[in-house]
C-alpha positions as CSV (number, residue, x, y, z in Angstrom):
1,M,-18.6,5.1,11.8
2,R,-20.3,7.3,9.2
3,L,-19.0,7.5,5.7
4,D,-18.3,11.2,6.3
5,S,-15.8,10.3,9.0
6,F,-14.0,7.9,6.7
7,R,-13.9,10.5,4.0
8,E,-12.4,13.1,6.4
9,M,-9.8,10.6,7.5
10,G,-9.0,10.0,3.8
11,K,-8.3,13.7,3.4
12,I,-6.1,13.9,6.4
13,I,-4.1,10.8,5.3
14,A,-3.6,12.3,1.9
15,S,-2.4,15.6,3.4
16,H,0.3,13.9,5.5
17,I,1.4,11.1,3.2
18,R,0.9,13.0,-0.1
19,P,0.6,9.8,-2.2
20,A,0.7,10.0,-6.0
21,T,-2.6,8.0,-6.1
22,F,-5.7,7.9,-4.0
23,P,-5.7,5.7,-0.9
24,I,-8.4,3.0,-1.5
25,A,-11.2,1.7,0.7
26,L,-11.9,-2.0,0.3
27,K,-14.9,-4.0,1.3
28,F,-16.0,-7.6,0.7
29,F,-19.7,-8.4,0.3
30,E,-21.4,-11.7,1.0
31,R,-24.4,-11.3,-1.3
32,K,-25.3,-9.4,-4.5
33,E,-28.1,-7.5,-2.8
34,D,-25.5,-6.0,-0.3
35,V,-23.6,-4.4,-3.2
36,L,-24.4,-0.7,-3.5
37,D,-26.2,0.5,-6.6
38,D,-23.8,3.4,-7.2
39,L,-20.8,1.0,-7.5
40,A,-19.9,0.1,-11.1
41,R,-19.0,-3.4,-12.0
42,V,-15.8,-3.7,-14.0
43,D,-16.6,-3.8,-17.7
44,R,-14.1,-6.4,-18.7
45,K,-12.1,-9.3,-17.3
46,M,-9.0,-8.1,-15.5
47,T,-6.8,-8.8,-12.5
48,H,-7.9,-7.5,-9.1
49,C,-4.7,-5.3,-8.9
50,Q,-5.6,-3.8,-12.2
51,A,-9.1,-2.9,-10.9
52,I,-7.5,-1.4,-7.8
53,S,-5.1,0.6,-10.0
54,I,-8.1,2.0,-12.0
55,S,-9.7,3.0,-8.7
56,R,-6.6,4.6,-7.1
57,R,-5.5,6.4,-10.3
58,Y,-8.9,7.3,-11.9
59,G,-10.9,7.7,-8.7
60,R,-13.6,5.2,-9.7
61,S,-15.7,3.1,-7.3
62,L,-15.8,-0.5,-8.7
63,Y,-16.7,-4.0,-7.7
64,M,-15.8,-7.5,-8.9
65,T,-17.1,-11.1,-8.5
66,Y,-15.5,-14.4,-9.4
67,D,-16.5,-14.2,-13.1
68,D,-14.7,-10.8,-13.6
69,F,-11.1,-12.1,-13.2
70,V,-8.9,-13.1,-16.0
71,P,-8.4,-16.9,-15.8
72,Y,-4.8,-16.8,-14.6
73,C,-5.5,-14.4,-11.7
74,F,-5.1,-16.2,-8.4
75,A,-7.0,-13.6,-6.4
76,P,-10.5,-15.3,-6.6
77,F,-9.0,-18.4,-4.9
78,I,-7.4,-16.2,-2.2
79,Y,-10.6,-14.3,-1.6
80,G,-12.5,-17.6,-1.4
81,F,-14.6,-16.8,-4.4
82,L,-13.4,-20.1,-6.0
83,E,-12.4,-23.2,-4.2
84,I,-8.7,-24.1,-3.8
85,R,-7.9,-27.8,-3.1
86,K,-4.4,-27.7,-1.8
87,Q,-3.7,-31.4,-2.1
88,E,-4.9,-31.6,-5.6
89,D,-4.1,-28.1,-6.9
90,F,-0.7,-27.1,-5.4
91,P,1.4,-29.7,-7.2
92,G,0.1,-28.6,-10.6
93,I,0.6,-24.9,-9.8
94,A,4.1,-25.7,-8.5
95,E,5.0,-27.4,-11.7
96,S,3.7,-24.5,-13.9
97,G,5.7,-21.7,-15.4
98,V,4.2,-19.2,-12.9
99,M,6.5,-20.6,-10.2
100,Y,9.7,-20.2,-12.3
101,A,11.6,-18.3,-9.5
102,C,11.5,-21.3,-7.2
103,S,14.4,-23.8,-7.1
104,S,12.2,-26.9,-7.2
105,V,8.6,-28.2,-7.2
106,E,9.0,-28.8,-3.5
107,A,10.2,-25.3,-2.9
108,A,7.2,-24.0,-4.9
109,I,4.8,-26.0,-2.8
110,K,6.4,-24.7,0.4
111,T,5.9,-21.2,-1.0
112,L,2.2,-21.9,-1.9
113,E,1.7,-23.2,1.7
114,T,2.5,-19.7,3.1
115,V,-0.3,-18.1,1.1
116,P,-3.4,-17.1,3.3
117,F,-6.8,-17.9,1.8
118,L,-10.1,-16.5,3.0
119,P,-12.9,-19.0,3.7
120,Y,-14.5,-20.5,0.6
121,T,-17.9,-18.9,-0.2
122,K,-17.8,-16.5,2.7
123,Y,-17.6,-13.6,0.3
124,E,-18.8,-13.3,-3.3
125,Y,-18.0,-9.6,-4.2
126,V,-15.1,-7.2,-3.5
127,A,-15.4,-3.4,-4.0
128,F,-12.9,-0.6,-4.2
129,S,-13.5,3.1,-3.7
130,P,-11.2,6.1,-3.1
131,L,-11.2,6.8,0.6
132,E,-11.6,10.6,0.3
133,W,-15.1,10.2,-1.2
134,T,-15.7,6.5,-0.5
135,K,-19.1,5.0,-1.2
136,I,-18.4,2.0,1.0
137,E,-17.6,1.6,4.6
138,P,-14.2,0.0,4.4
139,Q,-12.9,-3.2,6.0
140,L,-9.4,-2.3,4.9
141,V,-7.6,0.7,3.4
142,I,-4.8,0.3,0.8
143,I,-2.1,3.0,0.4
144,Y,0.6,2.9,-2.2
145,G,3.7,5.1,-1.9
146,N,7.5,5.2,-1.9
147,P,9.6,4.0,1.0
148,A,9.7,7.5,2.6
149,Q,5.9,7.7,2.5
150,M,5.7,4.2,4.0
151,L,7.9,5.4,6.8
152,R,5.3,8.0,7.6
153,V,2.6,5.3,7.5
154,I,4.7,3.3,10.1
155,Q,5.1,6.4,12.3
156,G,1.4,7.0,12.2
157,L,0.5,3.4,12.9
158,S,3.0,2.9,15.8
159,K,2.2,6.1,17.7
160,Y,-0.7,4.6,19.6
161,R,0.2,0.9,19.1
162,D,1.0,-1.0,22.3
163,E,3.3,-3.3,20.4
164,G,5.4,-0.4,19.2
165,A,6.9,0.1,15.7
166,Y,7.4,-3.6,14.9
167,F,5.3,-5.0,12.1
168,R,5.4,-8.5,10.7
169,C,5.8,-8.1,7.0
170,I,5.6,-11.1,4.7
171,F,7.0,-10.8,1.2
172,S,6.0,-13.7,-1.0
173,Y,6.9,-14.9,-4.4
174,G,3.8,-13.4,-5.9
175,W,0.2,-12.4,-5.2
176,S,1.5,-9.9,-2.7
177,L,-1.4,-7.5,-2.5
178,C,-4.3,-10.0,-2.5
179,S,-2.6,-12.6,-0.2
180,N,0.0,-11.1,2.1
181,G,-1.7,-7.7,1.9
182,I,-5.5,-8.0,1.8
183,A,-6.2,-11.6,3.0
184,Q,-3.5,-11.5,5.7
185,S,-4.7,-8.2,7.1
186,L,-8.3,-9.3,7.1
187,M,-7.5,-12.5,8.8
188,T,-5.2,-11.1,11.5
189,G,-6.6,-7.6,12.0
190,E,-3.1,-6.2,11.7
191,P,-1.6,-3.8,9.2
192,Q,0.5,-5.4,6.4
193,F,3.2,-4.0,4.2
194,F,3.9,-5.6,0.8
195,L,6.2,-5.3,-2.2
196,P,4.2,-5.3,-5.4
197,D,4.8,-8.5,-7.4
198,Y,5.6,-9.0,-11.1
199,G,1.9,-9.2,-12.1
200,E,1.1,-5.9,-10.4
201,R,3.9,-4.2,-12.2
202,R,3.1,-5.7,-15.5
203,F,-0.7,-5.5,-15.6
204,A,-1.6,-2.9,-13.0
205,M,1.2,-0.4,-13.9
206,V,2.6,-0.3,-10.4
207,T,5.8,1.8,-10.7
208,D,9.3,0.9,-9.6
209,D,9.3,3.3,-6.6
210,E,6.0,2.0,-5.1
211,M,5.3,-0.4,-2.3
212,G,2.1,-0.7,-0.3
213,A,0.4,-0.9,3.0
214,V,-3.0,-2.4,4.0
215,I,-4.6,-1.0,7.2
216,P,-7.7,-2.4,8.9
217,A,-10.4,0.2,9.1
218,S,-10.6,-0.5,12.9
219,Q,-7.2,1.1,13.2
220,L,-7.8,4.2,11.0
221,D,-8.7,6.5,13.9
222,D,-5.5,5.9,15.8
223,F,-3.5,6.0,12.5
224,V,-4.8,9.4,11.7
225,K,-4.1,10.7,15.2
226,G,-0.7,9.2,15.0
227,L,0.0,11.0,11.7
228,E,-1.1,14.3,13.1
229,D,0.8,14.0,16.4
230,T,4.1,12.8,14.7
231,F,3.7,15.8,12.3
232,K,3.6,18.1,15.3
233,L,6.8,16.5,16.5
234,G,8.5,17.3,13.2
235,A,7.9,14.1,11.1
236,R,6.6,14.9,7.7
237,Y,6.6,14.1,4.0
238,P,8.5,15.2,1.9
239,I,11.1,14.6,4.5
240,P,12.9,18.0,4.8
241,F,16.7,18.1,4.3
242,Y,18.9,19.5,7.1
243,L,20.2,22.9,5.8
244,D,21.2,24.6,9.1
245,F,25.0,24.3,8.5
246,S,27.9,26.2,6.9
247,P,29.2,24.2,3.9
248,M,33.1,24.2,3.7
249,A,34.5,22.5,0.6
250,E,38.2,22.0,-0.2
251,L,37.3,22.6,-3.8
252,Y,37.0,26.3,-3.1
253,S,40.1,26.6,-0.9
254,P,41.9,29.1,-3.4
255,L,39.1,31.5,-2.6
256,F,39.5,31.4,1.2
257,N,42.6,33.6,1.5
258,M,41.3,36.0,-1.1
259,V,38.0,36.4,0.7
260,E,39.7,37.0,4.0
261,E,42.0,39.6,2.3
262,R,39.1,41.4,0.8
263,K,37.3,41.5,4.1
264,E,40.2,43.3,5.7
265,L,40.3,45.7,2.8
266,R,36.6,46.4,3.2
267,K,37.1,47.2,6.9
268,K,39.9,49.6,6.1
269,H,37.8,51.2,3.4
270,K,34.9,51.8,5.8
271,R,37.3,53.6,8.2
């Protein structure tokens, strides 16, 4: 599919979902020579969700490699940029302060065991670009929005989906976007919905009303058609209120008799 087609789909998605920030195209690269020259490497160490926030809020096209992440960011392990040795590494992570919400070390290890990891050394770079003018052919598309906007995403995705409107959503302790969003979607080929975790909110400025969806690029065509067709059936965002009724409130009951009396007087006056 040509870049122009992805860009056009980005415009259609934005017109139906009306997100506050740009939907983002994401692509992994195996080698440095595959990274496009017009992509800018991040200019400081940061979390991956911070880089995505810069892209979706400022409209920049960026890329990162393993050396660009702050040391405490788990994403380079999830992306397979750095090696994770579960038997050796999980106990230490489980005992660390980062797992403070788990009831025990054992519970923390069970949580870590649910985290999907991409194959070690398969990819070396990851790039982000706003879909409406993307510079990369996406593997995945990331959309942030409020729950009502995510409802429109579900409607668009399910319209031409044989499995219907059921989606398996995993909400983990942390690393939601990189693990249960990006890695899970890439590994399964299925859309994923995620609740932004503490790090995203603290370092990437994700707001309290936002959640996210990750959609494989292979499903974008059906997704866009689904958005357009459900729009024709009356589904849209902002979701319109139902206003076709006559409000009757007891609070105004003293006016009822007076109004009826004046109606009668008006009829007599017109005679």
